[in-house]
C-alpha positions in Angstrom: -56.3 4.9 -16.6 -58.3 7.5 -14.7 -61.0 4.8 -13.9 -58.3 2.5 -12.4 -57.0 5.3 -10.2 -60.5 6.3 -9.1 -61.4 2.7 -8.3 -58.1 2.2 -6.4 -58.5 5.4 -4.4 -62.2 4.5 -3.7 -61.1 1.1 -2.4 -58.4 2.6 -0.2 -60.8 5.2 1.2 -63.4 2.5 2.0 -60.8 0.3 3.7 -59.4 3.2 5.8 -62.8 4.4 6.7 -63.8 1.0 8.0 -61.0 1.0 10.5 -61.6 2.6 13.9 -58.9 4.6 15.5 -60.9 4.9 18.7 -59.3 1.9 20.3 -60.7 1.4 23.8 -57.7 -0.6 24.8 -57.7 -4.3 25.7 -60.9 -5.9 26.7 -59.2 -8.6 28.8 -56.7 -9.1 31.5 -54.7 -12.0 32.8 -55.6 -13.8 36.1 -54.1 -16.6 38.1 -56.2 -19.8 38.2 -56.4 -22.0 41.3 -54.5 -25.3 40.9 -56.2 -28.2 42.7 -54.1 -31.1 41.7 -50.9 -32.1 40.0 -49.7 -35.5 38.8 -46.0 -36.0 39.0 -43.9 -39.2 39.0 -42.3 -40.4 42.3 -38.9 -39.7 40.8 -37.2 -38.2 37.8 -34.2 -39.4 35.8 -31.6 -36.9 35.0 -31.9 -35.4 31.5 -35.3 -36.9 30.8 -38.4 -35.0 29.8 -41.7 -35.4 31.7 -45.2 -34.4 31.0 -46.8 -32.9 34.1 -50.6 -32.9 34.3 -52.2 -30.2 36.3 -55.9 -29.7 37.3 -57.0 -26.1 37.7 -60.3 -24.2 38.2 -62.0 -21.9 35.7 -64.3 -19.6 37.8 -66.7 -18.4 35.2 -67.7 -18.3 31.6 -65.6 -15.2 31.0 -62.3 -16.9 31.7 -60.2 -19.2 29.6 -56.9 -21.0 30.2 -53.9 -19.5 28.5 -50.7 -21.2 29.8 -48.6 -21.8 32.8 -46.2 -19.4 34.4 -43.3 -21.4 35.8 -40.7 -19.6 37.7 -37.4 -20.8 39.2 -37.1 -19.5 42.8 -34.0 -21.7 43.5 -31.9 -24.3 41.6 -34.5 -27.0 42.0 -37.6 -25.1 43.2 -40.3 -24.3 40.7 -43.4 -22.1 41.3 -46.2 -23.0 39.0 -49.2 -20.7 38.3 -52.0 -21.5 35.8 -52.8 -18.3 33.9 -56.2 -17.4 32.5 -57.5 -14.7 30.3 -60.6 -12.9 31.8 -62.7 -11.0 29.3 -64.2 -7.7 30.4 -67.5 -6.1 29.6 -69.1 -9.5 29.3 -72.0 -10.9 31.2 -70.1 -13.4 33.4 -71.9 -16.2 35.1 -70.1 -18.0 37.9 -69.6 -21.5 36.8 -66.7 -23.3 38.5 -65.3 -26.0 36.2 -62.2 -28.1 36.7 -60.0 -28.5 33.7 -56.7 -30.2 33.0 -53.6 -29.1 31.1 -50.0 -30.3 30.8 -46.5 -28.8 30.6 -43.2 -30.5 29.8 -40.4 -30.5 32.3 -36.8 -31.5 31.8 -34.8 -32.8 34.8 -31.5 -31.0 34.6 -30.2 -31.3 38.2 -29.4 -34.3 40.4 -31.0 -32.8 43.6 -34.6 -33.4 44.4 -37.1 -30.9 42.9 -39.7 -29.0 44.8 -42.8 -27.9 42.8 -45.0 -25.3 44.4 -48.5 -25.1 42.8 -50.5 -21.8 43.3 -53.8 -22.4 45.1 -54.9 -18.8 45.8 -54.2 -16.0 48.3 -54.7 -15.9 52.1 -56.6 -13.1 53.9 -53.5 -10.9 53.7 -53.1 -11.3 49.9 -50.1 -13.6 50.3 -49.8 -16.4 47.7 -50.5 -19.9 48.9 -49.2 -23.1 47.4 -49.3 -26.8 47.8 -45.9 -28.5 47.4 -44.8 -31.8 45.9 -41.2 -32.9 46.1 -39.8 -35.3 43.5 -36.6 -37.3 44.0 -34.0 -37.6 41.2 -32.5 -41.0 40.4 
């Protein structure tokens, strides 16, 4: 019985010793990615779901696509930002690559929708968008 307890305690000690409590914090942060194109239908039908294809830019080999942040700024106005994860403490090489991703959209209102796709910031740090309006049948 003593051998079992000694082995168990040794295993626990080794396991705990291998964990570092000196966590340096996250080694990444989230960044917006420039959207260059969006494919939307000419019109929506009420209560239908649509797959929206978006083309965005990855600026370097330290950044990967995560998801879209879609916010509702009015009843039928949607601001769309592609979100990336940028890893820190890496040797990043600038390598601009265009990629595509999709998100699903459900048409819930009968008024036309205005989609605003984030394209970057102006010289004053203000967000810039290109806009696409889609009618609803």
